[in-house]
C-alpha positions as CSV (number, residue, x, y, z in Angstrom):
1,X,-1.0,-2.2,-10.8
2,X,2.1,-3.0,-12.6
3,X,1.2,-1.3,-15.9
4,X,1.2,2.1,-14.2
5,X,4.2,1.3,-12.0
6,X,2.3,2.7,-8.9
7,X,1.9,1.5,-5.4
8,X,-1.8,0.8,-4.5
9,X,-3.1,2.2,-1.2
10,X,-6.4,0.7,-0.1
11,X,-8.5,-0.4,2.8
12,X,-10.1,-3.1,0.6
13,X,-7.7,-5.9,1.8
14,X,-10.2,-8.7,0.6
15,X,-9.9,-7.6,-3.0
16,X,-6.4,-6.4,-3.2
17,X,-4.6,-9.1,-1.3
18,X,-6.3,-11.6,-3.6
19,X,-5.0,-9.6,-6.6
20,X,-1.5,-9.2,-5.1
21,X,-1.2,-13.0,-4.5
22,X,-2.4,-13.9,-8.0
23,X,0.2,-11.6,-9.5
24,X,2.9,-13.0,-7.3
25,X,1.8,-16.5,-8.3
26,X,2.0,-15.6,-12.0
27,X,5.5,-14.1,-11.5
28,X,4.1,-10.6,-12.5
29,X,5.6,-7.5,-11.1
30,X,3.6,-5.8,-8.5
31,X,4.9,-2.2,-7.6
32,X,3.5,-2.6,-4.0
33,X,0.5,-2.7,-1.9
34,X,-0.1,-0.6,1.2
35,X,-3.2,-1.6,3.2
36,X,-5.0,0.4,5.9
37,X,-7.9,-0.4,8.2
38,X,-10.6,1.8,9.5
39,X,-9.8,0.5,13.1
40,X,-6.1,1.4,13.1
41,X,-6.3,4.5,10.8
42,X,-9.9,5.9,10.7
43,X,-10.5,8.4,8.1
44,X,-12.4,11.6,8.6
45,X,-11.6,15.2,8.2
46,X,-9.6,15.3,11.5
47,X,-7.3,12.2,10.6
48,X,-6.2,12.8,7.1
49,X,-3.1,14.4,8.2
50,X,-2.2,11.3,10.1
51,X,-2.7,9.2,6.9
52,X,-0.5,11.6,4.8
53,X,2.2,11.5,7.6
54,X,2.2,7.7,7.7
55,X,2.5,7.4,3.9
56,X,5.2,10.0,3.9
57,X,7.1,8.0,6.7
58,X,6.8,4.7,4.7
59,X,8.0,6.2,1.5
60,X,10.8,8.1,3.1
61,X,12.0,4.8,4.6
62,X,11.9,3.4,1.0
63,X,13.2,6.1,-1.4
64,X,13.9,4.1,-4.5
65,X,11.2,3.9,-7.1
66,X,11.2,0.2,-7.0
67,X,11.5,-0.2,-3.3
68,X,8.1,-1.8,-2.8
69,X,8.1,-4.2,-5.7
70,X,6.3,-7.4,-4.8
71,X,5.8,-6.1,-1.2
72,X,2.7,-5.7,0.8
73,X,2.6,-3.5,3.9
74,X,-0.1,-2.8,6.5
75,X,0.1,0.9,7.4
76,X,0.0,1.7,11.1
77,X,0.2,5.0,12.9
């Protein structure tokens, strides 16, 4: 995550929360983790616009490149 300086967006909370926690424990920089769930934000052809809008909203609220460093967010509609 840190090498590419990118925020990770995933539904795989089990894997990425563990990775995020390990990075924080080792004092490594994490450029951010945004998590979704199929229950709150189901993905199919009719809902992709919602996901894009939620991502846009969250990134607009945090315009700096480093705004999500060492942060984990759960995306909600």
